[in-house]
Residue frames as qw, qx, qy, qz and C-alpha x, y, z in Angstrom:
[[0.179, -0.152, 0.891, -0.390, -25.79, -1.33, -1.24],
 [0.702, 0.216, 0.213, -0.644, -29.32, -1.74, -2.53],
 [0.679, 0.394, -0.554, -0.279, -28.07, -4.11, -5.22],
 [0.216, 0.278, -0.894, 0.277, -26.49, -6.35, -2.57],
 [0.457, 0.023, 0.618, -0.639, -29.76, -6.66, -0.67],
 [0.785, 0.349, -0.033, -0.511, -31.40, -8.00, -3.84],
 [0.935, 0.278, -0.205, 0.079, -28.57, -10.31, -4.92],
 [0.498, -0.782, 0.371, 0.050, -25.68, -11.18, -2.64],
 [0.891, 0.099, 0.299, 0.328, -23.88, -13.37, -5.18],
 [0.089, 0.933, -0.246, -0.245, -20.68, -11.62, -6.30],
 [0.876, 0.236, 0.060, 0.417, -17.62, -12.16, -8.45],
 [0.194, -0.950, 0.190, 0.155, -14.47, -10.25, -7.53],
 [0.870, 0.283, 0.020, 0.403, -11.17, -10.18, -9.43],
 [0.258, -0.887, 0.250, 0.288, -7.78, -8.63, -8.78],
 [0.839, 0.429, 0.034, 0.333, -5.00, -8.41, -11.34],
 [0.402, -0.770, 0.248, 0.428, -1.43, -7.37, -10.69],
 [0.705, 0.700, -0.075, 0.082, 0.13, -6.34, -13.97],
 [0.709, -0.451, 0.275, 0.467, 3.81, -7.13, -14.21],
 [0.209, -0.485, 0.444, 0.723, 6.29, -6.36, -16.99],
 [0.692, 0.637, -0.010, -0.341, 5.47, -5.69, -20.59],
 [0.692, -0.202, 0.593, 0.360, 7.37, -8.23, -22.65],
 [0.304, 0.656, -0.325, -0.610, 8.63, -6.85, -25.96],
 [0.917, 0.345, 0.037, -0.198, 8.15, -9.04, -29.03],
 [0.513, 0.677, -0.513, 0.118, 11.88, -9.05, -29.79],
 [0.451, -0.534, 0.656, -0.286, 12.55, -10.91, -26.54],
 [0.695, -0.018, 0.715, -0.070, 11.38, -14.15, -28.18],
 [0.662, 0.502, 0.487, 0.267, 11.17, -13.34, -31.91],
 [0.364, -0.314, 0.178, 0.859, 13.44, -10.95, -33.81],
 [0.033, 0.135, 0.547, 0.825, 10.84, -10.11, -36.48],
 [0.293, -0.516, -0.687, -0.420, 7.20, -10.62, -35.49],
 [0.217, -0.395, 0.256, -0.855, 5.16, -8.37, -33.23],
 [0.724, -0.308, -0.484, -0.382, 2.83, -11.24, -32.21],
 [0.693, -0.169, -0.600, 0.363, 4.87, -12.20, -29.17],
 [0.021, -0.366, 0.291, -0.884, 4.54, -8.84, -27.43],
 [0.576, -0.474, -0.659, -0.099, 2.73, -9.50, -24.18],
 [0.234, -0.624, 0.374, -0.645, 2.25, -8.55, -20.57],
 [0.467, -0.078, -0.845, 0.249, 2.90, -10.86, -17.66],
 [0.442, -0.475, 0.073, -0.757, 0.49, -10.77, -14.72],
 [0.111, -0.098, -0.922, 0.358, -0.82, -12.43, -11.57],
 [0.463, -0.266, -0.172, -0.828, -4.56, -12.64, -10.92],
 [0.002, -0.161, -0.927, 0.338, -7.06, -14.08, -8.50],
 [0.450, -0.247, -0.325, -0.794, -10.83, -14.30, -8.83],
 [0.035, 0.110, 0.905, -0.408, -13.40, -15.36, -6.33],
 [0.444, -0.388, -0.493, -0.640, -17.09, -16.04, -6.33],
 [0.251, -0.187, -0.800, 0.512, -19.13, -15.91, -3.19],
 [0.232, -0.785, -0.558, -0.137, -21.72, -14.20, -1.07],
 [0.199, 0.405, -0.191, 0.872, -21.36, -10.55, -0.08],
 [0.428, -0.674, -0.574, 0.181, -22.37, -9.33, 3.34],
 [0.051, 0.757, -0.061, 0.648, -22.64, -5.67, 4.30],
 [0.485, -0.142, -0.618, 0.602, -20.93, -5.16, 7.66],
 [0.277, -0.793, -0.319, -0.438, -23.27, -3.30, 10.00],
 [0.700, -0.622, -0.216, 0.276, -21.45, -3.60, 13.33],
 [0.071, 0.961, -0.227, 0.139, -19.34, -0.55, 14.13],
 [0.600, -0.601, 0.523, 0.075, -16.88, -2.75, 16.05],
 [0.815, 0.154, 0.492, 0.266, -16.45, -5.12, 13.10],
 [0.459, 0.858, 0.082, 0.217, -16.02, -2.17, 10.71],
 [0.203, -0.907, 0.366, -0.053, -13.31, -0.73, 12.95],
 [0.756, -0.313, 0.551, 0.164, -11.54, -4.11, 13.11],
 [0.742, 0.450, 0.397, 0.298, -11.55, -4.37, 9.31],
 [0.263, 0.939, -0.019, 0.221, -10.56, -0.74, 8.71],
 [0.454, -0.782, 0.424, 0.053, -7.76, -1.07, 11.26],
 [0.795, -0.063, 0.533, 0.283, -6.41, -4.14, 9.45],
 [0.580, 0.717, 0.258, 0.289, -6.60, -2.23, 6.16],
 [0.022, -0.972, 0.203, -0.119, -4.65, 0.71, 7.59],
 [0.646, -0.550, 0.505, 0.157, -2.02, -1.64, 9.03],
 [0.778, 0.251, 0.476, 0.324, -1.62, -3.13, 5.56],
 [0.436, 0.794, 0.217, 0.364, -1.55, 0.19, 3.66],
 [0.043, 0.835, -0.266, 0.481, 0.29, 2.32, 6.23],
 [0.850, -0.253, -0.411, 0.213, 2.31, -0.03, 8.46],
 [0.427, 0.238, -0.324, 0.810, 4.51, 2.83, 9.64],
 [0.217, -0.636, -0.593, 0.444, 1.56, 4.33, 11.55],
 [0.158, 0.050, 0.133, 0.977, 1.38, 8.10, 11.70],
 [0.428, -0.404, -0.343, -0.732, -2.29, 8.27, 12.67],
 [0.428, -0.238, 0.594, -0.638, -4.42, 7.85, 15.77],
 [0.066, 0.091, 0.992, 0.064, -5.92, 4.34, 16.06],
 [0.427, -0.279, -0.453, -0.731, -9.46, 4.02, 14.74],
 [0.168, -0.203, -0.841, 0.472, -11.75, 3.88, 17.76],
 [0.218, -0.711, -0.576, -0.341, -15.33, 4.67, 18.76],
 [0.469, -0.674, -0.301, 0.485, -13.86, 6.55, 21.73],
 [0.260, -0.252, 0.237, 0.901, -12.30, 9.03, 19.30],
 [0.383, 0.669, 0.460, -0.441, -15.25, 11.14, 18.16],
 [0.176, 0.620, -0.432, -0.631, -13.37, 12.20, 15.04],
 [0.019, 0.155, -0.933, -0.324, -13.82, 8.66, 13.72],
 [0.379, 0.312, 0.777, -0.395, -17.46, 7.92, 14.66],
 [0.527, 0.649, 0.110, -0.537, -19.09, 9.81, 11.77],
 [0.266, 0.580, -0.671, -0.378, -16.45, 8.57, 9.31],
 [0.124, -0.097, 0.987, -0.023, -16.91, 4.91, 10.28],
 [0.470, 0.451, 0.610, -0.451, -20.72, 5.20, 10.12],
 [0.488, 0.711, -0.085, -0.498, -20.47, 6.69, 6.62],
 [0.115, 0.510, -0.804, -0.284, -18.07, 4.01, 5.36],
 [0.929, 0.092, -0.029, -0.357, -19.53, 0.95, 3.68],
 [0.142, -0.478, 0.867, 0.025, -17.63, -2.25, 4.39],
 [0.893, 0.164, -0.121, -0.402, -18.51, -5.41, 2.50],
 [0.400, -0.408, 0.820, 0.027, -17.16, -8.87, 3.32],
 [0.738, 0.298, -0.436, -0.420, -17.15, -11.61, 0.74],
 [0.690, -0.267, 0.659, -0.139, -17.46, -15.19, 1.90],
 [0.322, 0.469, -0.666, -0.482, -15.87, -17.09, -0.99],
 [0.899, 0.066, 0.348, -0.257, -17.35, -20.27, -2.41],
 [0.872, 0.309, 0.190, 0.329, -14.73, -20.57, -5.17],
 [0.163, -0.868, 0.299, 0.361, -11.26, -19.08, -5.61],
 [0.862, 0.351, 0.191, 0.312, -9.16, -19.33, -8.76],
 [0.251, -0.791, 0.290, 0.477, -5.77, -17.92, -9.59],
 [0.791, 0.529, 0.185, 0.245, -4.00, -17.42, -12.87],
 [0.282, -0.780, 0.286, 0.480, -0.58, -16.18, -13.77],
 [0.762, 0.621, 0.036, 0.179, 1.24, -15.50, -16.99],
 [0.387, -0.816, 0.382, 0.199, 4.97, -15.65, -16.42],
 [0.362, 0.637, -0.630, -0.257, 6.32, -17.30, -19.53],
 [0.597, -0.249, 0.740, -0.184, 5.67, -20.79, -18.22],
 [0.824, 0.399, 0.388, -0.106, 4.55, -21.98, -21.68],
 [0.341, 0.838, -0.385, -0.184, 7.63, -20.74, -23.50],
 [0.904, 0.222, -0.267, 0.248, 10.33, -23.01, -24.84],
 [0.707, -0.536, -0.096, 0.452, 13.36, -22.99, -22.51],
 [0.500, 0.075, 0.177, 0.844, 15.43, -20.82, -24.87],
 [0.070, -0.669, -0.335, -0.660, 12.60, -18.29, -25.19],
 [0.602, -0.746, -0.281, 0.034, 12.11, -18.26, -21.42],
 [0.675, -0.328, 0.008, 0.661, 15.81, -17.55, -20.97],
 [0.300, 0.373, 0.282, 0.831, 15.67, -14.79, -23.63],
 [0.303, -0.800, -0.321, -0.406, 12.83, -13.08, -21.73],
 [0.694, -0.626, -0.150, 0.322, 14.84, -13.33, -18.50],
 [0.582, -0.053, 0.140, 0.799, 17.85, -11.74, -20.20],
 [0.073, 0.600, 0.343, 0.719, 15.69, -8.96, -21.69],
 [0.477, -0.813, -0.274, -0.189, 14.18, -8.15, -18.29],
 [0.723, -0.454, -0.053, 0.518, 17.58, -8.27, -16.57],
 [0.449, 0.217, 0.218, 0.839, 18.99, -5.87, -19.17],
 [0.130, -0.703, -0.317, -0.623, 16.09, -3.47, -18.88],
 [0.454, -0.051, -0.621, 0.637, 16.21, -3.77, -15.08],
 [0.310, -0.503, -0.033, -0.806, 13.23, -1.63, -14.03],
 [0.328, -0.203, 0.710, -0.589, 11.74, -2.30, -10.57],
 [0.823, 0.178, 0.127, -0.524, 8.77, -3.98, -12.31],
 [0.720, 0.437, -0.533, -0.083, 11.16, -6.16, -14.31],
 [0.116, 0.377, -0.822, 0.411, 13.01, -7.24, -11.18],
 [0.580, -0.032, 0.534, -0.615, 9.70, -8.15, -9.53],
 [0.845, 0.337, -0.146, -0.389, 8.63, -10.06, -12.66],
 [0.490, 0.469, -0.727, 0.108, 11.95, -11.93, -12.69],
 [0.225, -0.259, 0.779, -0.524, 11.40, -12.95, -9.08],
 [0.754, 0.158, 0.333, -0.543, 7.94, -14.32, -9.92],
 [0.746, 0.470, -0.404, -0.242, 9.24, -16.05, -13.06],
 [0.267, 0.430, -0.828, 0.240, 11.95, -17.83, -11.11],
 [0.457, -0.090, 0.683, -0.563, 9.44, -18.95, -8.44],
 [0.815, 0.316, 0.092, -0.478, 7.08, -20.27, -11.11],
 [0.588, 0.518, -0.615, -0.085, 9.94, -22.04, -12.88],
 [0.038, -0.316, 0.871, -0.374, 10.90, -23.84, -9.64],
 [0.611, 0.089, 0.528, -0.583, 7.26, -24.88, -9.11],
 [0.768, 0.424, -0.187, -0.441, 6.95, -26.32, -12.62],
 [0.456, 0.429, -0.779, 0.024, 9.63, -28.96, -12.04]]
């Protein structure tokens, strides 16, 4: 946290890797076309260390609802003494973005026949990652028209 007190400017990136695309999906001979599709977002902004216990609890509660929506735990609360020490010891940093950019690689620059060949390869392979990639590819294809 000492670094943030000296310089609050931050850059934060998240990347969701999707399917590995084998070279043979678009070229029967050359390895050059092997790739990985992905989604990414980057933001620049100012970081703020959250000091308020109430605000920390609000943020940590939202995080738990996202990561464990089925519940199975006691709500985070200052009234529950089991949480007080844990919340105090947890650093929470909020980023107020000044710029957000997103990038995705989903075969959008392929020729139509290559795009279709990748779709067929992913459908044949059929892993859960491939099915998710296909869903994203089809969304991106609809957006490009």
